[in-house]
Jmol script that loads the backbone (N, CA, C; Angstrom):
load data "model"
ATOM      1  N   UNK A   1      32.544 -28.323  23.545  1.00  0.00           N
ATOM      2  CA  UNK A   1      32.564 -27.046  24.237  1.00  0.00           C
ATOM      3  C   UNK A   1      31.166 -26.443  24.180  1.00  0.00           C
ATOM      4  N   UNK A   2      30.686 -26.010  25.290  1.00  0.00           N
ATOM      5  CA  UNK A   2      29.353 -25.410  25.325  1.00  0.00           C
ATOM      6  C   UNK A   2      29.455 -23.897  25.309  1.00  0.00           C
ATOM      7  N   UNK A   3      28.416 -23.288  24.849  1.00  0.00           N
ATOM      8  CA  UNK A   3      28.362 -21.825  24.867  1.00  0.00           C
ATOM      9  C   UNK A   3      27.140 -21.407  25.669  1.00  0.00           C
ATOM     10  N   UNK A   4      27.223 -20.261  26.247  1.00  0.00           N
ATOM     11  CA  UNK A   4      26.129 -19.740  27.048  1.00  0.00           C
ATOM     12  C   UNK A   4      25.515 -18.553  26.341  1.00  0.00           C
ATOM     13  N   UNK A   5      24.209 -18.485  26.398  1.00  0.00           N
ATOM     14  CA  UNK A   5      23.513 -17.344  25.821  1.00  0.00           C
ATOM     15  C   UNK A   5      22.687 -16.711  26.925  1.00  0.00           C
ATOM     16  N   UNK A   6      22.925 -15.460  27.156  1.00  0.00           N
ATOM     17  CA  UNK A   6      22.182 -14.746  28.176  1.00  0.00           C
ATOM     18  C   UNK A   6      20.999 -14.054  27.519  1.00  0.00           C
ATOM     19  N   UNK A   7      19.841 -14.256  28.077  1.00  0.00           N
ATOM     20  CA  UNK A   7      18.634 -13.641  27.547  1.00  0.00           C
ATOM     21  C   UNK A   7      18.293 -12.434  28.423  1.00  0.00           C
ATOM     22  N   UNK A   8      18.966 -11.349  28.155  1.00  0.00           N
ATOM     23  CA  UNK A   8      18.771 -10.126  28.925  1.00  0.00           C
ATOM     24  C   UNK A   8      17.962  -9.155  28.073  1.00  0.00           C
ATOM     25  N   UNK A   9      16.841  -8.723  28.599  1.00  0.00           N
ATOM     26  CA  UNK A   9      15.983  -7.792  27.861  1.00  0.00           C
ATOM     27  C   UNK A   9      16.675  -6.439  27.738  1.00  0.00           C
ATOM     28  N   UNK A  10      16.683  -5.864  26.542  1.00  0.00           N
ATOM     29  CA  UNK A  10      17.260  -4.530  26.374  1.00  0.00           C
ATOM     30  C   UNK A  10      16.432  -3.504  27.138  1.00  0.00           C
ATOM     31  N   UNK A  11      17.105  -2.532  27.707  1.00  0.00           N
ATOM     32  CA  UNK A  11      16.419  -1.532  28.533  1.00  0.00           C
ATOM     33  C   UNK A  11      16.751  -0.122  28.057  1.00  0.00           C
ATOM     34  N   UNK A  12      15.712   0.685  27.915  1.00  0.00           N
ATOM     35  CA  UNK A  12      15.883   2.083  27.527  1.00  0.00           C
ATOM     36  C   UNK A  12      16.366   2.889  28.722  1.00  0.00           C
ATOM     37  N   UNK A  13      17.253   3.823  28.459  1.00  0.00           N
ATOM     38  CA  UNK A  13      17.734   4.741  29.490  1.00  0.00           C
ATOM     39  C   UNK A  13      17.211   6.158  29.249  1.00  0.00           C
ATOM     40  N   UNK A  14      17.155   6.558  27.967  1.00  0.00           N
ATOM     41  CA  UNK A  14      16.663   7.890  27.635  1.00  0.00           C
ATOM     42  C   UNK A  14      16.080   7.875  26.230  1.00  0.00           C
ATOM     43  N   UNK A  15      15.243   8.878  25.965  1.00  0.00           N
ATOM     44  CA  UNK A  15      14.524   8.970  24.696  1.00  0.00           C
ATOM     45  C   UNK A  15      14.569  10.412  24.216  1.00  0.00           C
ATOM     46  N   UNK A  16      14.811  10.589  22.922  1.00  0.00           N
ATOM     47  CA  UNK A  16      14.764  11.913  22.306  1.00  0.00           C
ATOM     48  C   UNK A  16      13.956  11.798  21.016  1.00  0.00           C
ATOM     49  N   UNK A  17      12.984  12.678  20.855  1.00  0.00           N
ATOM     50  CA  UNK A  17      12.188  12.736  19.623  1.00  0.00           C
ATOM     51  C   UNK A  17      12.465  14.062  18.931  1.00  0.00           C
ATOM     52  N   UNK A  18      12.913  13.989  17.694  1.00  0.00           N
ATOM     53  CA  UNK A  18      13.003  15.194  16.875  1.00  0.00           C
ATOM     54  C   UNK A  18      11.753  15.225  16.003  1.00  0.00           C
ATOM     55  N   UNK A  19      11.707  16.132  15.049  1.00  0.00           N
ATOM     56  CA  UNK A  19      10.561  16.176  14.142  1.00  0.00           C
ATOM     57  C   UNK A  19      10.561  14.993  13.179  1.00  0.00           C
ATOM     58  N   UNK A  20      11.735  14.347  13.014  1.00  0.00           N
ATOM     59  CA  UNK A  20      11.868  13.290  12.018  1.00  0.00           C
ATOM     60  C   UNK A  20      12.196  11.910  12.563  1.00  0.00           C
ATOM     61  N   UNK A  21      12.770  11.833  13.768  1.00  0.00           N
ATOM     62  CA  UNK A  21      13.201  10.529  14.250  1.00  0.00           C
ATOM     63  C   UNK A  21      13.031  10.355  15.752  1.00  0.00           C
ATOM     64  N   UNK A  22      12.978   9.096  16.146  1.00  0.00           N
ATOM     65  CA  UNK A  22      12.916   8.692  17.545  1.00  0.00           C
ATOM     66  C   UNK A  22      14.253   8.034  17.861  1.00  0.00           C
ATOM     67  N   UNK A  23      14.929   8.522  18.882  1.00  0.00           N
ATOM     68  CA  UNK A  23      16.240   7.990  19.268  1.00  0.00           C
ATOM     69  C   UNK A  23      16.159   7.495  20.706  1.00  0.00           C
ATOM     70  N   UNK A  24      16.503   6.224  20.911  1.00  0.00           N
ATOM     71  CA  UNK A  24      16.439   5.599  22.230  1.00  0.00           C
ATOM     72  C   UNK A  24      17.829   5.106  22.602  1.00  0.00           C
ATOM     73  N   UNK A  25      18.343   5.580  23.728  1.00  0.00           N
ATOM     74  CA  UNK A  25      19.631   5.115  24.244  1.00  0.00           C
ATOM     75  C   UNK A  25      19.376   3.949  25.185  1.00  0.00           C
ATOM     76  N   UNK A  26      20.097   2.847  24.956  1.00  0.00           N
ATOM     77  CA  UNK A  26      19.915   1.637  25.749  1.00  0.00           C
ATOM     78  C   UNK A  26      20.976   1.523  26.838  1.00  0.00           C
ATOM     79  N   UNK A  27      20.658   0.744  27.859  1.00  0.00           N
ATOM     80  CA  UNK A  27      21.561   0.557  28.998  1.00  0.00           C
ATOM     81  C   UNK A  27      22.870  -0.107  28.583  1.00  0.00           C
ATOM     82  N   UNK A  28      22.856  -0.889  27.497  1.00  0.00           N
ATOM     83  CA  UNK A  28      24.074  -1.583  27.069  1.00  0.00           C
ATOM     84  C   UNK A  28      24.965  -0.730  26.173  1.00  0.00           C
ATOM     85  N   UNK A  29      24.603   0.546  25.981  1.00  0.00           N
ATOM     86  CA  UNK A  29      25.432   1.463  25.201  1.00  0.00           C
ATOM     87  C   UNK A  29      24.972   1.676  23.773  1.00  0.00           C
ATOM     88  N   UNK A  30      24.065   0.861  23.287  1.00  0.00           N
ATOM     89  CA  UNK A  30      23.563   1.052  21.925  1.00  0.00           C
ATOM     90  C   UNK A  30      22.571   2.201  21.879  1.00  0.00           C
ATOM     91  N   UNK A  31      22.434   2.781  20.692  1.00  0.00           N
ATOM     92  CA  UNK A  31      21.425   3.804  20.440  1.00  0.00           C
ATOM     93  C   UNK A  31      20.615   3.369  19.230  1.00  0.00           C
ATOM     94  N   UNK A  32      19.305   3.342  19.391  1.00  0.00           N
ATOM     95  CA  UNK A  32      18.398   2.998  18.297  1.00  0.00           C
ATOM     96  C   UNK A  32      17.802   4.276  17.737  1.00  0.00           C
ATOM     97  N   UNK A  33      17.800   4.395  16.425  1.00  0.00           N
ATOM     98  CA  UNK A  33      17.173   5.538  15.772  1.00  0.00           C
ATOM     99  C   UNK A  33      16.246   5.008  14.688  1.00  0.00           C
ATOM    100  N   UNK A  34      14.984   5.421  14.754  1.00  0.00           N
ATOM    101  CA  UNK A  34      13.994   4.990  13.771  1.00  0.00           C
ATOM    102  C   UNK A  34      13.219   6.217  13.294  1.00  0.00           C
ATOM    103  N   UNK A  35      12.622   6.143  12.106  1.00  0.00           N
ATOM    104  CA  UNK A  35      11.827   7.267  11.615  1.00  0.00           C
ATOM    105  C   UNK A  35      10.620   7.521  12.518  1.00  0.00           C
ATOM    106  N   UNK A  36      10.364   8.768  12.819  1.00  0.00           N
ATOM    107  CA  UNK A  36       9.202   9.107  13.639  1.00  0.00           C
ATOM    108  C   UNK A  36       7.903   8.747  12.913  1.00  0.00           C
ATOM    109  N   UNK A  37       7.951   8.698  11.591  1.00  0.00           N
ATOM    110  CA  UNK A  37       6.773   8.319  10.802  1.00  0.00           C
ATOM    111  C   UNK A  37       6.282   6.913  11.136  1.00  0.00           C
ATOM    112  N   UNK A  38       7.121   6.093  11.766  1.00  0.00           N
ATOM    113  CA  UNK A  38       6.692   4.762  12.197  1.00  0.00           C
ATOM    114  C   UNK A  38       5.629   4.849  13.282  1.00  0.00           C
ATOM    115  N   UNK A  39       5.543   5.993  13.944  1.00  0.00           N
ATOM    116  CA  UNK A  39       4.632   6.166  15.081  1.00  0.00           C
ATOM    117  C   UNK A  39       3.817   7.441  14.879  1.00  0.00           C
ATOM    118  N   UNK A  40       2.722   7.364  14.110  1.00  0.00           N
ATOM    119  CA  UNK A  40       1.946   8.548  13.745  1.00  0.00           C
ATOM    120  C   UNK A  40       1.491   9.400  14.926  1.00  0.00           C
ATOM    121  N   UNK A  41       1.152   8.782  16.049  1.00  0.00           N
ATOM    122  CA  UNK A  41       0.726   9.588  17.206  1.00  0.00           C
ATOM    123  C   UNK A  41       1.850  10.519  17.647  1.00  0.00           C
ATOM    124  N   UNK A  42       3.074  10.020  17.643  1.00  0.00           N
ATOM    125  CA  UNK A  42       4.215  10.869  18.011  1.00  0.00           C
ATOM    126  C   UNK A  42       4.526  11.872  16.905  1.00  0.00           C
ATOM    127  N   UNK A  43       4.414  11.438  15.661  1.00  0.00           N
ATOM    128  CA  UNK A  43       4.703  12.327  14.539  1.00  0.00           C
ATOM    129  C   UNK A  43       3.764  13.529  14.520  1.00  0.00           C
ATOM    130  N   UNK A  44       2.514  13.329  14.952  1.00  0.00           N
ATOM    131  CA  UNK A  44       1.535  14.417  14.966  1.00  0.00           C
ATOM    132  C   UNK A  44       1.500  15.173  16.292  1.00  0.00           C
ATOM    133  N   UNK A  45       2.268  14.725  17.264  1.00  0.00           N
ATOM    134  CA  UNK A  45       2.290  15.372  18.585  1.00  0.00           C
ATOM    135  C   UNK A  45       3.184  16.609  18.568  1.00  0.00           C
ATOM    136  N   UNK A  46       2.963  17.488  19.520  1.00  0.00           N
ATOM    137  CA  UNK A  46       3.835  18.661  19.672  1.00  0.00           C
ATOM    138  C   UNK A  46       5.161  18.216  20.285  1.00  0.00           C
ATOM    139  N   UNK A  47       6.159  19.068  20.197  1.00  0.00           N
ATOM    140  CA  UNK A  47       7.456  18.728  20.797  1.00  0.00           C
ATOM    141  C   UNK A  47       7.321  18.541  22.305  1.00  0.00           C
ATOM    142  N   UNK A  48       6.449  19.305  22.944  1.00  0.00           N
ATOM    143  CA  UNK A  48       6.214  19.147  24.376  1.00  0.00           C
ATOM    144  C   UNK A  48       5.574  17.816  24.713  1.00  0.00           C
ATOM    145  N   UNK A  49       4.621  17.387  23.881  1.00  0.00           N
ATOM    146  CA  UNK A  49       3.978  16.087  24.104  1.00  0.00           C
ATOM    147  C   UNK A  49       4.973  14.944  23.898  1.00  0.00           C
ATOM    148  N   UNK A  50       5.843  15.090  22.894  1.00  0.00           N
ATOM    149  CA  UNK A  50       6.849  14.051  22.647  1.00  0.00           C
ATOM    150  C   UNK A  50       7.896  14.003  23.750  1.00  0.00           C
ATOM    151  N   UNK A  51       8.174  15.134  24.375  1.00  0.00           N
ATOM    152  CA  UNK A  51       9.188  15.181  25.441  1.00  0.00           C
ATOM    153  C   UNK A  51       8.673  14.588  26.749  1.00  0.00           C
ATOM    154  N   UNK A  52       7.357  14.471  26.887  1.00  0.00           N
ATOM    155  CA  UNK A  52       6.756  13.960  28.121  1.00  0.00           C
ATOM    156  C   UNK A  52       6.558  12.448  28.006  1.00  0.00           C
ATOM    157  N   UNK A  53       7.606  11.695  28.310  1.00  0.00           N
ATOM    158  CA  UNK A  53       7.538  10.238  28.244  1.00  0.00           C
ATOM    159  C   UNK A  53       7.894   9.634  29.596  1.00  0.00           C
ATOM    160  N   UNK A  54       7.513   8.382  29.774  1.00  0.00           N
ATOM    161  CA  UNK A  54       7.845   7.622  30.982  1.00  0.00           C
ATOM    162  C   UNK A  54       8.413   6.280  30.545  1.00  0.00           C
ATOM    163  N   UNK A  55       9.461   5.819  31.218  1.00  0.00           N
ATOM    164  CA  UNK A  55       9.960   4.474  30.961  1.00  0.00           C
ATOM    165  C   UNK A  55       9.059   3.492  31.697  1.00  0.00           C
ATOM    166  N   UNK A  56       8.665   2.441  31.018  1.00  0.00           N
ATOM    167  CA  UNK A  56       7.783   1.435  31.611  1.00  0.00           C
ATOM    168  C   UNK A  56       8.626   0.283  32.153  1.00  0.00           C
ATOM    169  N   UNK A  57       8.156  -0.283  33.259  1.00  0.00           N
ATOM    170  CA  UNK A  57       8.894  -1.387  33.863  1.00  0.00           C
ATOM    171  C   UNK A  57      10.283  -0.931  34.248  1.00  0.00           C
ATOM    172  N   UNK A  58      11.250  -1.693  33.859  1.00  0.00           N
ATOM    173  CA  UNK A  58      12.646  -1.356  34.138  1.00  0.00           C
ATOM    174  C   UNK A  58      13.319  -0.829  32.875  1.00  0.00           C
ATOM    175  N   UNK A  59      12.521  -0.177  32.004  1.00  0.00           N
ATOM    176  CA  UNK A  59      13.044   0.355  30.752  1.00  0.00           C
ATOM    177  C   UNK A  59      12.725  -0.525  29.557  1.00  0.00           C
ATOM    178  N   UNK A  60      11.849  -1.523  29.745  1.00  0.00           N
ATOM    179  CA  UNK A  60      11.479  -2.401  28.633  1.00  0.00           C
ATOM    180  C   UNK A  60      10.566  -1.717  27.627  1.00  0.00           C
ATOM    181  N   UNK A  61       9.944  -0.629  28.031  1.00  0.00           N
ATOM    182  CA  UNK A  61       9.038   0.081  27.145  1.00  0.00           C
ATOM    183  C   UNK A  61       9.019   1.566  27.448  1.00  0.00           C
ATOM    184  N   UNK A  62       8.380   2.307  26.556  1.00  0.00           N
ATOM    185  CA  UNK A  62       8.280   3.763  26.683  1.00  0.00           C
ATOM    186  C   UNK A  62       6.811   4.138  26.520  1.00  0.00           C
ATOM    187  N   UNK A  63       6.333   5.020  27.395  1.00  0.00           N
ATOM    188  CA  UNK A  63       4.932   5.451  27.375  1.00  0.00           C
ATOM    189  C   UNK A  63       4.878   6.970  27.276  1.00  0.00           C
ATOM    190  N   UNK A  64       4.059   7.481  26.361  1.00  0.00           N
ATOM    191  CA  UNK A  64       3.790   8.912  26.226  1.00  0.00           C
ATOM    192  C   UNK A  64       2.352   9.130  26.672  1.00  0.00           C
ATOM    193  N   UNK A  65       2.128   9.581  27.906  1.00  0.00           N
ATOM    194  CA  UNK A  65       0.762   9.688  28.430  1.00  0.00           C
ATOM    195  C   UNK A  65      -0.110  10.709  27.702  1.00  0.00           C
ATOM    196  N   UNK A  66       0.468  11.776  27.209  1.00  0.00           N
ATOM    197  CA  UNK A  66      -0.334  12.826  26.581  1.00  0.00           C
ATOM    198  C   UNK A  66      -0.868  12.433  25.208  1.00  0.00           C
ATOM    199  N   UNK A  67      -0.229  11.452  24.570  1.00  0.00           N
ATOM    200  CA  UNK A  67      -0.692  11.003  23.251  1.00  0.00           C
ATOM    201  C   UNK A  67      -1.092   9.525  23.254  1.00  0.00           C
ATOM    202  N   UNK A  68      -1.074   8.904  24.431  1.00  0.00           N
ATOM    203  CA  UNK A  68      -1.467   7.505  24.600  1.00  0.00           C
ATOM    204  C   UNK A  68      -0.710   6.580  23.653  1.00  0.00           C
ATOM    205  N   UNK A  69       0.610   6.694  23.665  1.00  0.00           N
ATOM    206  CA  UNK A  69       1.464   5.836  22.828  1.00  0.00           C
ATOM    207  C   UNK A  69       2.360   5.000  23.720  1.00  0.00           C
ATOM    208  N   UNK A  70       2.472   3.721  23.402  1.00  0.00           N
ATOM    209  CA  UNK A  70       3.358   2.799  24.105  1.00  0.00           C
ATOM    210  C   UNK A  70       4.209   2.073  23.075  1.00  0.00           C
ATOM    211  N   UNK A  71       5.524   2.034  23.313  1.00  0.00           N
ATOM    212  CA  UNK A  71       6.444   1.369  22.396  1.00  0.00           C
ATOM    213  C   UNK A  71       7.366   0.484  23.215  1.00  0.00           C
ATOM    214  N   UNK A  72       7.526  -0.763  22.781  1.00  0.00           N
ATOM    215  CA  UNK A  72       8.450  -1.660  23.471  1.00  0.00           C
ATOM    216  C   UNK A  72       9.836  -1.549  22.836  1.00  0.00           C
ATOM    217  N   UNK A  73      10.851  -1.676  23.660  1.00  0.00           N
ATOM    218  CA  UNK A  73      12.226  -1.654  23.154  1.00  0.00           C
ATOM    219  C   UNK A  73      12.452  -2.872  22.260  1.00  0.00           C
ATOM    220  N   UNK A  74      11.903  -4.013  22.643  1.00  0.00           N
ATOM    221  CA  UNK A  74      12.043  -5.217  21.819  1.00  0.00           C
ATOM    222  C   UNK A  74      11.440  -5.001  20.430  1.00  0.00           C
ATOM    223  N   UNK A  75      10.307  -4.314  20.361  1.00  0.00           N
ATOM    224  CA  UNK A  75       9.691  -4.007  19.075  1.00  0.00           C
ATOM    225  C   UNK A  75      10.558  -3.100  18.220  1.00  0.00           C
ATOM    226  N   UNK A  76      11.187  -2.114  18.853  1.00  0.00           N
ATOM    227  CA  UNK A  76      12.105  -1.237  18.121  1.00  0.00           C
ATOM    228  C   UNK A  76      13.278  -2.036  17.565  1.00  0.00           C
ATOM    229  N   UNK A  77      13.843  -2.914  18.395  1.00  0.00           N
ATOM    230  CA  UNK A  77      14.968  -3.737  17.948  1.00  0.00           C
ATOM    231  C   UNK A  77      14.572  -4.660  16.803  1.00  0.00           C
ATOM    232  N   UNK A  78      13.322  -5.094  16.794  1.00  0.00           N
ATOM    233  CA  UNK A  78      12.834  -5.976  15.731  1.00  0.00           C
ATOM    234  C   UNK A  78      12.437  -5.205  14.474  1.00  0.00           C
ATOM    235  N   UNK A  79      12.471  -3.868  14.545  1.00  0.00           N
ATOM    236  CA  UNK A  79      12.110  -3.056  13.386  1.00  0.00           C
ATOM    237  C   UNK A  79      10.624  -2.999  13.123  1.00  0.00           C
ATOM    238  N   UNK A  80       9.823  -3.049  14.180  1.00  0.00           N
ATOM    239  CA  UNK A  80       8.369  -3.064  14.036  1.00  0.00           C
ATOM    240  C   UNK A  80       7.775  -1.668  14.215  1.00  0.00           C
ATOM    241  N   UNK A  81       7.285  -1.069  13.128  1.00  0.00           N
ATOM    242  CA  UNK A  81       6.571   0.196  13.275  1.00  0.00           C
ATOM    243  C   UNK A  81       5.186  -0.043  13.868  1.00  0.00           C
ATOM    244  N   UNK A  82       4.554   1.017  14.296  1.00  0.00           N
ATOM    245  CA  UNK A  82       3.183   0.948  14.809  1.00  0.00           C
ATOM    246  C   UNK A  82       2.251   0.444  13.716  1.00  0.00           C
ATOM    247  N   UNK A  83       1.231  -0.304  14.106  1.00  0.00           N
ATOM    248  CA  UNK A  83       0.233  -0.720  13.115  1.00  0.00           C
ATOM    249  C   UNK A  83      -0.467   0.501  12.532  1.00  0.00           C
ATOM    250  N   UNK A  84      -0.486   1.601  13.268  1.00  0.00           N
ATOM    251  CA  UNK A  84      -1.098   2.835  12.774  1.00  0.00           C
ATOM    252  C   UNK A  84      -0.276   3.478  11.661  1.00  0.00           C
ATOM    253  N   UNK A  85       0.973   3.082  11.515  1.00  0.00           N
ATOM    254  CA  UNK A  85       1.800   3.627  10.441  1.00  0.00           C
ATOM    255  C   UNK A  85       1.291   3.167   9.084  1.00  0.00           C
ATOM    256  N   UNK A  86       0.522   2.088   9.070  1.00  0.00           N
ATOM    257  CA  UNK A  86      -0.023   1.556   7.824  1.00  0.00           C
ATOM    258  C   UNK A  86      -1.415   2.072   7.526  1.00  0.00           C
ATOM    259  N   UNK A  87      -2.042   2.669   8.532  1.00  0.00           N
ATOM    260  CA  UNK A  87      -3.370   3.239   8.324  1.00  0.00           C
ATOM    261  C   UNK A  87      -3.439   4.586   9.027  1.00  0.00           C
ATOM    262  N   UNK A  88      -4.070   5.565   8.420  1.00  0.00           N
ATOM    263  CA  UNK A  88      -4.109   6.900   9.027  1.00  0.00           C
ATOM    264  C   UNK A  88      -4.905   6.933  10.324  1.00  0.00           C
ATOM    265  N   UNK A  89      -4.495   7.812  11.223  1.00  0.00           N
ATOM    266  CA  UNK A  89      -5.248   8.038  12.456  1.00  0.00           C
ATOM    267  C   UNK A  89      -6.466   8.876  12.116  1.00  0.00           C
ATOM    268  N   UNK A  90      -7.615   8.458  12.572  1.00  0.00           N
ATOM    269  CA  UNK A  90      -8.855   9.192  12.289  1.00  0.00           C
ATOM    270  C   UNK A  90      -9.253   9.980  13.501  1.00  0.00           C
TER     271      UNK A  90
END
end "model"
wireframe off; spacefill off
backbone 0.3
color backbone group
């Protein structure tokens, strides 16, 4: 008996940033929540800057133009914080 595996990229539908966490709702019904500290540019941004995001492609990524931050949904699913989370922004 064979099994089929569909390789469908997860897609973001909406994004909410609080002072402490980043929450991404996916098209398949899942919601990802990660600490905002994983993304120092967002953590140091104002609530208005965090609210101004754009979905990239067909929802494969998220872009915050005012703080020049890009995050892939695949990276969030893999649990990958920003490399800047390990070193301070200068």
